N, CA, C, O and the ligand as a Tripos MOL2 file, in Angstrom:
@<TRIPOS>MOLECULE
protein
  289   287    73     0     0
PROTEIN
NO_CHARGES

@<TRIPOS>ATOM
      1 N           6.7600   -0.5560    9.8980 N.3       1 MET1
      2 CA          6.6000    0.8500    9.5110 C.3       1 MET1
      3 C           7.2430    1.0800    8.1490 C.2       1 MET1
      4 O           8.2210    0.4210    7.7940 O.2       1 MET1
      5 N           6.6940    2.0040    7.4030 N.am      2 LYS2
      6 CA          7.2570    2.2530    6.0830 C.3       2 LYS2
      7 C           7.2520    3.7380    5.7580 C.2       2 LYS2
      8 O           6.5020    4.5260    6.3340 O.2       2 LYS2
      9 N           8.1010    4.0820    4.8310 N.am      3 CYS3
     10 CA          8.2230    5.4710    4.4040 C.3       3 CYS3
     11 C           6.9150    5.9240    3.7460 C.2       3 CYS3
     12 O           6.4110    5.2470    2.8500 O.2       3 CYS3
     13 N           6.3630    7.0600    4.1800 N.am      4 PRO4
     14 CA          5.1080    7.5240    3.5970 C.3       4 PRO4
     15 C           5.2700    8.0110    2.1540 C.2       4 PRO4
     16 O           4.2860    8.2040    1.4390 O.2       4 PRO4
     17 N           6.5040    8.2040    1.7470 N.am      5 TYR5
     18 CA          6.7410    8.7450    0.3980 C.3       5 TYR5
     19 C           6.9820    7.6570   -0.6290 C.2       5 TYR5
     20 O           6.3540    7.6400   -1.6870 O.2       5 TYR5
     21 N           7.8980    6.7440   -0.3130 N.am      6 CYS6
     22 CA          8.2570    5.7270   -1.3140 C.3       6 CYS6
     23 C           7.7350    4.3400   -0.9670 C.2       6 CYS6
     24 O           7.8630    3.4130   -1.7680 O.2       6 CYS6
     25 N           7.1420    4.1840    0.2280 N.am      7 LYS7
     26 CA          6.5380    2.9290    0.6700 C.3       7 LYS7
     27 C           7.5410    1.8180    0.9720 C.2       7 LYS7
     28 O           7.1590    0.6560    1.1070 O.2       7 LYS7
     29 N           8.8000    2.1670    1.0760 N.am      8 ILE8
     30 CA          9.8040    1.1670    1.4380 C.3       8 ILE8
     31 C           9.6840    0.8800    2.9270 C.2       8 ILE8
     32 O           9.4940    1.7910    3.7330 O.2       8 ILE8
     33 N           9.7950   -0.3940    3.2820 N.am      9 LYS9
     34 CA          9.6420   -0.7800    4.6850 C.3       9 LYS9
     35 C          10.9520   -0.6500    5.4560 C.2       9 LYS9
     36 O          12.0300   -0.9260    4.9300 O.2       9 LYS9
     37 N          10.8350   -0.2270    6.7060 N.am     10 PHE10
     38 CA         12.0020   -0.1080    7.5770 C.3      10 PHE10
     39 C          11.7470   -0.8460    8.8810 C.2      10 PHE10
     40 O          10.6130   -0.9690    9.3440 O.2      10 PHE10
     41 N          12.8370   -1.3310    9.4570 N.am     11 ASN11
     42 CA         12.7100   -2.1200   10.6810 C.3      11 ASN11
     43 C          12.6620   -1.2830   11.9420 C.2      11 ASN11
     44 O          12.1110   -1.7070   12.9580 O.2      11 ASN11
     45 N          13.2450   -0.0850   11.8790 N.am     12 SER12
     46 CA         13.2170    0.7470   13.0700 C.3      12 SER12
     47 C          12.8620    2.1900   12.7410 C.2      12 SER12
     48 O          13.0840    2.6760   11.6320 O.2      12 SER12
     49 N          12.3100    2.8470   13.7360 N.am     13 LEU13
     50 CA         11.8890    4.2300   13.5640 C.3      13 LEU13
     51 C          13.0960    5.1240   13.2830 C.2      13 LEU13
     52 O          13.0000    6.1100   12.5520 O.2      13 LEU13
     53 N          14.2280    4.7630   13.8750 N.am     14 LEU14
     54 CA         15.4410    5.5550   13.6980 C.3      14 LEU14
     55 C          15.8810    5.5780   12.2310 C.2      14 LEU14
     56 O          16.1130    6.6420   11.6570 O.2      14 LEU14
     57 N          15.9900    4.4010   11.6420 N.am     15 THR15
     58 CA         16.4130    4.3580   10.2490 C.3      15 THR15
     59 C          15.3640    4.9790    9.3350 C.2      15 THR15
     60 O          15.6920    5.5870    8.3160 O.2      15 THR15
     61 N          14.1090    4.8170    9.7100 N.am     16 LEU16
     62 CA         13.0430    5.4190    8.9110 C.3      16 LEU16
     63 C          13.1720    6.9380    8.9200 C.2      16 LEU16
     64 O          13.0720    7.5810    7.8760 O.2      16 LEU16
     65 N          13.3940    7.5060   10.0980 N.am     17 ASN17
     66 CA         13.5060    8.9570   10.1990 C.3      17 ASN17
     67 C          14.7150    9.4960    9.4310 C.2      17 ASN17
     68 O          14.6420   10.5500    8.7990 O.2      17 ASN17
     69 N          15.8200    8.7630    9.4960 N.am     18 VAL18
     70 CA         17.0040    9.1680    8.7430 C.3      18 VAL18
     71 C          16.6980    9.1340    7.2450 C.2      18 VAL18
     72 O          17.0470   10.0450    6.4950 O.2      18 VAL18
     73 N          16.0430    8.0660    6.8450 N.am     19 HIS19
     74 CA         15.6890    7.9140    5.4350 C.3      19 HIS19
     75 C          14.7630    9.0280    4.9610 C.2      19 HIS19
     76 O          14.9590    9.5860    3.8820 O.2      19 HIS19
     77 N          13.7640    9.3460    5.7620 N.am     20 LYS20
     78 CA         12.7600   10.3400    5.3630 C.3      20 LYS20
     79 C          13.3820   11.6990    5.0430 C.2      20 LYS20
     80 O          12.8940   12.4440    4.1930 O.2      20 LYS20
     81 N          14.4700   11.9970    5.7470 N.am     21 GLU21
     82 CA         15.1490   13.2660    5.5040 C.3      21 GLU21
     83 C          15.6800   13.3770    4.0770 C.2      21 GLU21
     84 O          15.7550   14.4590    3.4940 O.2      21 GLU21
     85 N          16.0450   12.2150    3.5400 N.am     22 SER22
     86 CA         16.6840   12.2370    2.2280 C.3      22 SER22
     87 C          15.9330   11.4150    1.1860 C.2      22 SER22
     88 O          16.4740   11.0860    0.1300 O.2      22 SER22
     89 N          14.6970   11.0930    1.4930 N.am     23 CYS23
     90 CA         13.9280   10.2600    0.5560 C.3      23 CYS23
     91 C          13.7890   10.9490   -0.7930 C.2      23 CYS23
     92 O          13.4290   12.1240   -0.8800 O.2      23 CYS23
     93 N          14.0810   10.1940   -1.8340 N.am     24 LEU24
     94 CA         14.0230   10.7500   -3.1870 C.3      24 LEU24
     95 C          12.5940   11.1010   -3.6030 C.2      24 LEU24
     96 O          12.3720   11.8970   -4.5170 O.2      24 LEU24
     97 N          11.6350   10.4900   -2.9120 N.am     25 TYR25
     98 CA         10.2390   10.6920   -3.2990 C.3      25 TYR25
     99 C           9.4990   11.6800   -2.3890 C.2      25 TYR25
    100 O           8.2750   11.8020   -2.4220 O.2      25 TYR25
    101 N          10.2910   12.3690   -1.5850 N.am     26 LYS26
    102 CA          9.7020   13.2940   -0.6160 C.3      26 LYS26
    103 C           8.7400   14.2970   -1.2630 C.2      26 LYS26
    104 O           7.6600   14.5650   -0.7370 O.2      26 LYS26
    105 N           9.1430   14.8370   -2.3920 N.am     27 ASP27
    106 CA          8.3130   15.8470   -3.0620 C.3      27 ASP27
    107 C           7.3830   15.2490   -4.1050 C.2      27 ASP27
    108 O           6.5860   15.9450   -4.7350 O.2      27 ASP27
    109 N           7.5100   13.9420   -4.2670 N.am     28 ASN28
    110 CA          6.7360   13.2880   -5.3130 C.3      28 ASN28
    111 C           6.3980   11.8610   -4.8790 C.2      28 ASN28
    112 O           6.9380   10.8930   -5.4160 O.2      28 ASN28
    113 N           5.4950   11.7450   -3.8970 N.am     29 PRO29
    114 CA          5.1920   10.4310   -3.3200 C.3      29 PRO29
    115 C           4.7080    9.4210   -4.3640 C.2      29 PRO29
    116 O           4.0120    9.7660   -5.3200 O.2      29 PRO29
    117 N           5.0950    8.1820   -4.1500 N.am     30 VAL30
    118 CA          4.6820    7.1040   -5.0390 C.3      30 VAL30
    119 C           3.1890    6.8350   -4.8620 C.2      30 VAL30
    120 O           2.7080    6.6760   -3.7400 O.2      30 VAL30
    121 N           2.4830    6.7860   -5.9440 N.am     31 GLN31
    122 CA          1.0760    6.4270   -5.8910 C.3      31 GLN31
    123 C           0.9030    5.1000   -6.6190 C.2      31 GLN31
    124 O           1.2550    4.9610   -7.7900 O.2      31 GLN31
    125 N           0.3590    4.1420   -5.9040 N.am     32 VAL32
    126 CA          0.1260    2.8470   -6.5430 C.3      32 VAL32
    127 C          -1.0990    2.9770   -7.4470 C.2      32 VAL32
    128 O          -2.1580    3.4340   -7.0160 O.2      32 VAL32
    129 N          -0.9400    2.5740   -8.6870 N.am     33 ASP33
    130 CA         -2.0400    2.6610   -9.6350 C.3      33 ASP33
    131 C          -2.8360    1.3590   -9.6120 C.2      33 ASP33
    132 O          -2.6190    0.4530  -10.4170 O.2      33 ASP33
    133 N          -3.7690    1.3010   -8.6570 N.am     34 TYR34
    134 CA         -4.5410    0.0700   -8.4790 C.3      34 TYR34
    135 C          -5.4060   -0.2500   -9.6960 C.2      34 TYR34
    136 O          -5.6810   -1.4130   -9.9920 O.2      34 TYR34
    137 N          -5.8220    0.7920  -10.3870 N.am     35 GLU35
    138 CA         -6.6740    0.5640  -11.5570 C.3      35 GLU35
    139 C          -5.9580   -0.2660  -12.6150 C.2      35 GLU35
    140 O          -6.5910   -0.9590  -13.4120 O.2      35 GLU35
    141 N          -4.6370   -0.1860  -12.6100 N.am     36 ALA36
    142 CA         -3.8550   -0.8920  -13.6200 C.3      36 ALA36
    143 C          -3.5820   -2.3420  -13.2340 C.2      36 ALA36
    144 O          -3.0830   -3.1260  -14.0420 O.2      36 ALA36
    145 N          -3.9140   -2.6900  -11.9960 N.am     37 ILE37
    146 CA         -3.6600   -4.0540  -11.5140 C.3      37 ILE37
    147 C          -4.8900   -4.9270  -11.7920 C.2      37 ILE37
    148 O          -6.0200   -4.5200  -11.5210 O.2      37 ILE37
    149 N          -4.6630   -6.1240  -12.3310 N.am     38 PRO38
    150 CA         -5.7980   -7.0110  -12.6160 C.3      38 PRO38
    151 C          -6.6200   -7.3260  -11.3740 C.2      38 PRO38
    152 O          -6.0930   -7.4120  -10.2650 O.2      38 PRO38
    153 N          -7.9180   -7.4960  -11.5830 N.am     39 TYR39
    154 CA         -8.8610   -7.7500  -10.4980 C.3      39 TYR39
    155 C          -8.4280   -8.9150   -9.6000 C.2      39 TYR39
    156 O          -8.4570   -8.8130   -8.3730 O.2      39 TYR39
    157 N          -8.0290  -10.0200  -10.2320 N.am     40 LEU40
    158 CA         -7.6430  -11.1910   -9.4290 C.3      40 LEU40
    159 C          -6.4140  -10.9140   -8.5770 C.2      40 LEU40
    160 O          -6.2890  -11.4250   -7.4640 O.2      40 LEU40
    161 N          -5.5100  -10.1010   -9.1080 N.am     41 GLU41
    162 CA         -4.2990   -9.7750   -8.3630 C.3      41 GLU41
    163 C          -4.6250   -8.8760   -7.1720 C.2      41 GLU41
    164 O          -4.0440   -9.0230   -6.0970 O.2      41 GLU41
    165 N          -5.5520   -7.9530   -7.3710 N.am     42 LEU42
    166 CA         -5.9940   -7.0870   -6.2730 C.3      42 LEU42
    167 C          -6.5870   -7.9250   -5.1430 C.2      42 LEU42
    168 O          -6.3200   -7.6980   -3.9630 O.2      42 LEU42
    169 N          -7.3910   -8.8910   -5.5420 N.am     43 LYS43
    170 CA         -8.0050   -9.7860   -4.5490 C.3      43 LYS43
    171 C          -6.9360  -10.5160   -3.7350 C.2      43 LYS43
    172 O          -7.0200  -10.5880   -2.5100 O.2      43 LYS43
    173 N          -5.9350  -11.0530   -4.4250 N.am     44 SER44
    174 CA         -4.9110  -11.8140   -3.7110 C.3      44 SER44
    175 C          -4.0610  -10.8820   -2.8510 C.2      44 SER44
    176 O          -3.5310  -11.3080   -1.8260 O.2      44 SER44
    177 N          -3.9240   -9.6260   -3.2490 N.am     45 MET45
    178 CA         -3.2010   -8.6470   -2.4280 C.3      45 MET45
    179 C          -3.9150   -8.4570   -1.0900 C.2      45 MET45
    180 O          -3.2860   -8.4440   -0.0320 O.2      45 MET45
    181 N          -5.2360   -8.3120   -1.1550 N.am     46 VAL46
    182 CA         -6.0200   -8.1330    0.0680 C.3      46 VAL46
    183 C          -5.8910   -9.3640    0.9570 C.2      46 VAL46
    184 O          -5.6900   -9.2570    2.1670 O.2      46 VAL46
    185 N          -6.0120  -10.5310    0.3350 N.am     47 MET47
    186 CA         -5.9590  -11.7640    1.1180 C.3      47 MET47
    187 C          -4.5760  -11.9970    1.7190 C.2      47 MET47
    188 O          -4.4540  -12.5080    2.8320 O.2      47 MET47
    189 N          -3.5290  -11.6190    0.9740 N.am     48 SER48
    190 CA         -2.1700  -11.8260    1.4770 C.3      48 SER48
    191 C          -1.8680  -10.9240    2.6590 C.2      48 SER48
    192 O          -0.9550  -11.2010    3.4370 O.2      48 SER48
    193 N          -2.6250   -9.8500    2.8000 N.am     49 LYS49
    194 CA         -2.4220   -8.9490    3.9320 C.3      49 LYS49
    195 C          -3.2070   -9.4250    5.1510 C.2      49 LYS49
    196 O          -3.2180   -8.7760    6.1970 O.2      49 LYS49
    197 N          -3.8600  -10.5660    4.9910 N.am     50 GLY50
    198 CA         -4.5630  -11.1620    6.1210 C.3      50 GLY50
    199 C          -5.8070  -10.4220    6.5290 C.2      50 GLY50
    200 O          -6.2520  -10.5230    7.6730 O.2      50 GLY50
    201 N          -6.3670   -9.6860    5.6090 N.am     51 MET51
    202 CA         -7.5890   -8.9570    5.9380 C.3      51 MET51
    203 C          -8.7450   -9.9220    6.0750 C.2      51 MET51
    204 O          -8.9520  -10.7980    5.2340 O.2      51 MET51
    205 N          -9.4910   -9.7480    7.1470 N.am     52 ASP52
    206 CA        -10.6080  -10.6320    7.3990 C.3      52 ASP52
    207 C         -11.8610  -10.0710    6.7320 C.2      52 ASP52
    208 O         -12.8470   -9.7510    7.3970 O.2      52 ASP52
    209 N         -11.8030   -9.9600    5.4300 N.am     53 ILE53
    210 CA        -12.9870   -9.4700    4.7150 C.3      53 ILE53
    211 C         -13.2880  -10.4240    3.5750 C.2      53 ILE53
    212 O         -12.4160  -11.1420    3.0850 O.2      53 ILE53
    213 N         -14.5220  -10.4100    3.1770 N.am     54 LYS54
    214 CA        -14.9240  -11.2460    2.0630 C.3      54 LYS54
    215 C         -14.7080  -10.4640    0.7590 C.2      54 LYS54
    216 O         -15.4160   -9.4990    0.4700 O.2      54 LYS54
    217 N         -13.7190  -10.9030   -0.0110 N.am     55 VAL55
    218 CA        -13.4390  -10.1730   -1.2430 C.3      55 VAL55
    219 C         -14.1390  -10.8010   -2.4510 C.2      55 VAL55
    220 O         -14.2180  -10.2040   -3.5250 O.2      55 VAL55
    221 N         -14.6420  -12.0170   -2.2480 N.am     56 ALA56
    222 CA        -15.2020  -12.7630   -3.3730 C.3      56 ALA56
    223 C         -16.3110  -12.0130   -4.1060 C.2      56 ALA56
    224 O         -16.4010  -12.0420   -5.3330 O.2      56 ALA56
    225 N         -17.1510  -11.3410   -3.3200 N.am     57 ASN57
    226 CA        -18.3050  -10.6810   -3.9450 C.3      57 ASN57
    227 C         -18.1210   -9.1860   -4.1460 C.2      57 ASN57
    228 O         -19.0540   -8.4710   -4.5120 O.2      57 ASN57
    229 N         -16.8970   -8.7290   -3.9000 N.am     58 LYS58
    230 CA        -16.6790   -7.2830   -4.0180 C.3      58 LYS58
    231 C         -16.3120   -6.8740   -5.4340 C.2      58 LYS58
    232 O         -15.6930   -7.6280   -6.1850 O.2      58 LYS58
    233 N         -16.7120   -5.6620   -5.7690 N.am     59 LYS59
    234 CA        -16.3430   -5.1070   -7.0620 C.3      59 LYS59
    235 C         -14.8980   -4.6170   -6.9950 C.2      59 LYS59
    236 O         -14.3460   -4.4300   -5.9110 O.2      59 LYS59
    237 N         -14.3030   -4.4160   -8.1510 N.am     60 LYS60
    238 CA        -12.9180   -3.9460   -8.2120 C.3      60 LYS60
    239 C         -12.7420   -2.6290   -7.4510 C.2      60 LYS60
    240 O         -11.7670   -2.4590   -6.7200 O.2      60 LYS60
    241 N         -13.6760   -1.7100   -7.6200 N.am     61 THR61
    242 CA        -13.5480   -0.4120   -6.9580 C.3      61 THR61
    243 C         -13.6000   -0.5450   -5.4430 C.2      61 THR61
    244 O         -12.9390    0.2050   -4.7240 O.2      61 THR61
    245 N         -14.3920   -1.5040   -4.9590 N.am     62 GLU62
    246 CA        -14.4980   -1.7180   -3.5120 C.3      62 GLU62
    247 C         -13.1940   -2.3000   -2.9570 C.2      62 GLU62
    248 O         -12.7500   -1.9360   -1.8680 O.2      62 GLU62
    249 N         -12.5970   -3.2040   -3.7250 N.am     63 ILE63
    250 CA        -11.3320   -3.7960   -3.2960 C.3      63 ILE63
    251 C         -10.2300   -2.7390   -3.2710 C.2      63 ILE63
    252 O          -9.3810   -2.7380   -2.3800 O.2      63 ILE63
    253 N         -10.2510   -1.8490   -4.2450 N.am     64 ILE64
    254 CA         -9.2630   -0.7680   -4.2870 C.3      64 ILE64
    255 C          -9.4050    0.1240   -3.0560 C.2      64 ILE64
    256 O          -8.4080    0.5560   -2.4750 O.2      64 ILE64
    257 N         -10.6400    0.3940   -2.6650 N.am     65 GLU65
    258 CA        -10.8860    1.2030   -1.4750 C.3      65 GLU65
    259 C         -10.2640    0.5460   -0.2350 C.2      65 GLU65
    260 O          -9.6440    1.2140    0.5920 O.2      65 GLU65
    261 N         -10.4410   -0.7630   -0.1260 N.am     66 VAL66
    262 CA         -9.8930   -1.5000    1.0050 C.3      66 VAL66
    263 C          -8.3640   -1.3770    1.0280 C.2      66 VAL66
    264 O          -7.7630   -1.1220    2.0720 O.2      66 VAL66
    265 N          -7.7590   -1.5620   -0.1280 N.am     67 LEU67
    266 CA         -6.3010   -1.5030   -0.2200 C.3      67 LEU67
    267 C          -5.7890   -0.1060    0.1280 C.2      67 LEU67
    268 O          -4.7550    0.0350    0.7800 O.2      67 LEU67
    269 N          -6.5010    0.9050   -0.2980 N.am     68 LYS68
    270 CA         -6.0900    2.2860    0.0050 C.3      68 LYS68
    271 C          -6.1630    2.5620    1.4980 C.2      68 LYS68
    272 O          -5.2990    3.2340    2.0620 O.2      68 LYS68
    273 N          -7.2040    2.0350    2.1300 N.am     69 GLU69
    274 CA         -7.3510    2.2310    3.5710 C.3      69 GLU69
    275 C          -6.2210    1.5600    4.3420 C.2      69 GLU69
    276 O          -5.7780    2.0490    5.3800 O.2      69 GLU69
    277 N          -5.7620    0.4150    3.8020 N.am     70 MET70
    278 CA         -4.7060   -0.3270    4.4780 C.3      70 MET70
    279 C          -3.3570    0.3740    4.3880 C.2      70 MET70
    280 O          -2.4590    0.0850    5.1790 O.2      70 MET70
    281 N          -3.2050    1.2720    3.4550 N.am     71 GLU71
    282 CA         -1.9220    1.9520    3.2660 C.3      71 GLU71
    283 C          -1.5610    2.8640    4.4260 C.2      71 GLU71
    284 O          -0.3830    3.0840    4.7070 O.2      71 GLU71
    285 N          -2.5610    3.3880    5.0900 N.am     72 ASP72
    286 CA         -2.2900    4.3690    6.1370 C.3      72 ASP72
    287 C          -1.8610    3.7290    7.4510 C.2      72 ASP72
    288 O          -1.5980    4.4340    8.4250 O.2      72 ASP72
    289 ZN         11.2150    7.0010    1.2140 Zn       73 ZN73
@<TRIPOS>BOND
     1     1     2 1
     2     2     3 1
     3     3     4 2
     4     3     5 am
     5     5     6 1
     6     6     7 1
     7     7     8 2
     8     7     9 am
     9     9    10 1
    10    10    11 1
    11    11    12 2
    12    11    13 am
    13    13    14 1
    14    14    15 1
    15    15    16 2
    16    15    17 am
    17    17    18 1
    18    18    19 1
    19    19    20 2
    20    19    21 am
    21    21    22 1
    22    22    23 1
    23    23    24 2
    24    23    25 am
    25    25    26 1
    26    26    27 1
    27    27    28 2
    28    27    29 am
    29    29    30 1
    30    30    31 1
    31    31    32 2
    32    31    33 am
    33    33    34 1
    34    34    35 1
    35    35    36 2
    36    35    37 am
    37    37    38 1
    38    38    39 1
    39    39    40 2
    40    39    41 am
    41    41    42 1
    42    42    43 1
    43    43    44 2
    44    43    45 am
    45    45    46 1
    46    46    47 1
    47    47    48 2
    48    47    49 am
    49    49    50 1
    50    50    51 1
    51    51    52 2
    52    51    53 am
    53    53    54 1
    54    54    55 1
    55    55    56 2
    56    55    57 am
    57    57    58 1
    58    58    59 1
    59    59    60 2
    60    59    61 am
    61    61    62 1
    62    62    63 1
    63    63    64 2
    64    63    65 am
    65    65    66 1
    66    66    67 1
    67    67    68 2
    68    67    69 am
    69    69    70 1
    70    70    71 1
    71    71    72 2
    72    71    73 am
    73    73    74 1
    74    74    75 1
    75    75    76 2
    76    75    77 am
    77    77    78 1
    78    78    79 1
    79    79    80 2
    80    79    81 am
    81    81    82 1
    82    82    83 1
    83    83    84 2
    84    83    85 am
    85    85    86 1
    86    86    87 1
    87    87    88 2
    88    87    89 am
    89    89    90 1
    90    90    91 1
    91    91    92 2
    92    91    93 am
    93    93    94 1
    94    94    95 1
    95    95    96 2
    96    95    97 am
    97    97    98 1
    98    98    99 1
    99    99   100 2
   100    99   101 am
   101   101   102 1
   102   102   103 1
   103   103   104 2
   104   103   105 am
   105   105   106 1
   106   106   107 1
   107   107   108 2
   108   107   109 am
   109   109   110 1
   110   110   111 1
   111   111   112 2
   112   111   113 am
   113   113   114 1
   114   114   115 1
   115   115   116 2
   116   115   117 am
   117   117   118 1
   118   118   119 1
   119   119   120 2
   120   119   121 am
   121   121   122 1
   122   122   123 1
   123   123   124 2
   124   123   125 am
   125   125   126 1
   126   126   127 1
   127   127   128 2
   128   127   129 am
   129   129   130 1
   130   130   131 1
   131   131   132 2
   132   131   133 am
   133   133   134 1
   134   134   135 1
   135   135   136 2
   136   135   137 am
   137   137   138 1
   138   138   139 1
   139   139   140 2
   140   139   141 am
   141   141   142 1
   142   142   143 1
   143   143   144 2
   144   143   145 am
   145   145   146 1
   146   146   147 1
   147   147   148 2
   148   147   149 am
   149   149   150 1
   150   150   151 1
   151   151   152 2
   152   151   153 am
   153   153   154 1
   154   154   155 1
   155   155   156 2
   156   155   157 am
   157   157   158 1
   158   158   159 1
   159   159   160 2
   160   159   161 am
   161   161   162 1
   162   162   163 1
   163   163   164 2
   164   163   165 am
   165   165   166 1
   166   166   167 1
   167   167   168 2
   168   167   169 am
   169   169   170 1
   170   170   171 1
   171   171   172 2
   172   171   173 am
   173   173   174 1
   174   174   175 1
   175   175   176 2
   176   175   177 am
   177   177   178 1
   178   178   179 1
   179   179   180 2
   180   179   181 am
   181   181   182 1
   182   182   183 1
   183   183   184 2
   184   183   185 am
   185   185   186 1
   186   186   187 1
   187   187   188 2
   188   187   189 am
   189   189   190 1
   190   190   191 1
   191   191   192 2
   192   191   193 am
   193   193   194 1
   194   194   195 1
   195   195   196 2
   196   195   197 am
   197   197   198 1
   198   198   199 1
   199   199   200 2
   200   199   201 am
   201   201   202 1
   202   202   203 1
   203   203   204 2
   204   203   205 am
   205   205   206 1
   206   206   207 1
   207   207   208 2
   208   207   209 am
   209   209   210 1
   210   210   211 1
   211   211   212 2
   212   211   213 am
   213   213   214 1
   214   214   215 1
   215   215   216 2
   216   215   217 am
   217   217   218 1
   218   218   219 1
   219   219   220 2
   220   219   221 am
   221   221   222 1
   222   222   223 1
   223   223   224 2
   224   223   225 am
   225   225   226 1
   226   226   227 1
   227   227   228 2
   228   227   229 am
   229   229   230 1
   230   230   231 1
   231   231   232 2
   232   231   233 am
   233   233   234 1
   234   234   235 1
   235   235   236 2
   236   235   237 am
   237   237   238 1
   238   238   239 1
   239   239   240 2
   240   239   241 am
   241   241   242 1
   242   242   243 1
   243   243   244 2
   244   243   245 am
   245   245   246 1
   246   246   247 1
   247   247   248 2
   248   247   249 am
   249   249   250 1
   250   250   251 1
   251   251   252 2
   252   251   253 am
   253   253   254 1
   254   254   255 1
   255   255   256 2
   256   255   257 am
   257   257   258 1
   258   258   259 1
   259   259   260 2
   260   259   261 am
   261   261   262 1
   262   262   263 1
   263   263   264 2
   264   263   265 am
   265   265   266 1
   266   266   267 1
   267   267   268 2
   268   267   269 am
   269   269   270 1
   270   270   271 1
   271   271   272 2
   272   271   273 am
   273   273   274 1
   274   274   275 1
   275   275   276 2
   276   275   277 am
   277   277   278 1
   278   278   279 1
   279   279   280 2
   280   279   281 am
   281   281   282 1
   282   282   283 1
   283   283   284 2
   284   283   285 am
   285   285   286 1
   286   286   287 1
   287   287   288 2
@<TRIPOS>SUBSTRUCTURE
     1 MET1         2 RESIDUE 1 A MET
     2 LYS2         6 RESIDUE 1 A LYS
     3 CYS3        10 RESIDUE 1 A CYS
     4 PRO4        14 RESIDUE 1 A PRO
     5 TYR5        18 RESIDUE 1 A TYR
     6 CYS6        22 RESIDUE 1 A CYS
     7 LYS7        26 RESIDUE 1 A LYS
     8 ILE8        30 RESIDUE 1 A ILE
     9 LYS9        34 RESIDUE 1 A LYS
    10 PHE10       38 RESIDUE 1 A PHE
    11 ASN11       42 RESIDUE 1 A ASN
    12 SER12       46 RESIDUE 1 A SER
    13 LEU13       50 RESIDUE 1 A LEU
    14 LEU14       54 RESIDUE 1 A LEU
    15 THR15       58 RESIDUE 1 A THR
    16 LEU16       62 RESIDUE 1 A LEU
    17 ASN17       66 RESIDUE 1 A ASN
    18 VAL18       70 RESIDUE 1 A VAL
    19 HIS19       74 RESIDUE 1 A HIS
    20 LYS20       78 RESIDUE 1 A LYS
    21 GLU21       82 RESIDUE 1 A GLU
    22 SER22       86 RESIDUE 1 A SER
    23 CYS23       90 RESIDUE 1 A CYS
    24 LEU24       94 RESIDUE 1 A LEU
    25 TYR25       98 RESIDUE 1 A TYR
    26 LYS26      102 RESIDUE 1 A LYS
    27 ASP27      106 RESIDUE 1 A ASP
    28 ASN28      110 RESIDUE 1 A ASN
    29 PRO29      114 RESIDUE 1 A PRO
    30 VAL30      118 RESIDUE 1 A VAL
    31 GLN31      122 RESIDUE 1 A GLN
    32 VAL32      126 RESIDUE 1 A VAL
    33 ASP33      130 RESIDUE 1 A ASP
    34 TYR34      134 RESIDUE 1 A TYR
    35 GLU35      138 RESIDUE 1 A GLU
    36 ALA36      142 RESIDUE 1 A ALA
    37 ILE37      146 RESIDUE 1 A ILE
    38 PRO38      150 RESIDUE 1 A PRO
    39 TYR39      154 RESIDUE 1 A TYR
    40 LEU40      158 RESIDUE 1 A LEU
    41 GLU41      162 RESIDUE 1 A GLU
    42 LEU42      166 RESIDUE 1 A LEU
    43 LYS43      170 RESIDUE 1 A LYS
    44 SER44      174 RESIDUE 1 A SER
    45 MET45      178 RESIDUE 1 A MET
    46 VAL46      182 RESIDUE 1 A VAL
    47 MET47      186 RESIDUE 1 A MET
    48 SER48      190 RESIDUE 1 A SER
    49 LYS49      194 RESIDUE 1 A LYS
    50 GLY50      198 RESIDUE 1 A GLY
    51 MET51      202 RESIDUE 1 A MET
    52 ASP52      206 RESIDUE 1 A ASP
    53 ILE53      210 RESIDUE 1 A ILE
    54 LYS54      214 RESIDUE 1 A LYS
    55 VAL55      218 RESIDUE 1 A VAL
    56 ALA56      222 RESIDUE 1 A ALA
    57 ASN57      226 RESIDUE 1 A ASN
    58 LYS58      230 RESIDUE 1 A LYS
    59 LYS59      234 RESIDUE 1 A LYS
    60 LYS60      238 RESIDUE 1 A LYS
    61 THR61      242 RESIDUE 1 A THR
    62 GLU62      246 RESIDUE 1 A GLU
    63 ILE63      250 RESIDUE 1 A ILE
    64 ILE64      254 RESIDUE 1 A ILE
    65 GLU65      258 RESIDUE 1 A GLU
    66 VAL66      262 RESIDUE 1 A VAL
    67 LEU67      266 RESIDUE 1 A LEU
    68 LYS68      270 RESIDUE 1 A LYS
    69 GLU69      274 RESIDUE 1 A GLU
    70 MET70      278 RESIDUE 1 A MET
    71 GLU71      282 RESIDUE 1 A GLU
    72 ASP72      286 RESIDUE 1 A ASP
    73 ZN73       289 GROUP 0 **** ****
């Protein structure tokens, strides 16, 4: 589980909830700028997350969509 604001990962719901109360990014959530990441790096990000999808033939925008869906 991770903080919805700053995307930092936590091991337990308890620590996550404590953190969320005081998260510095509460009012200004971090947005990953996928457009700024090179195409090959985006591909390896998808693959490193163990997604069972074929990224080889996908366009950059399609890969970004996949990564955004995985965030939730
Ligand atoms: Zn946070």
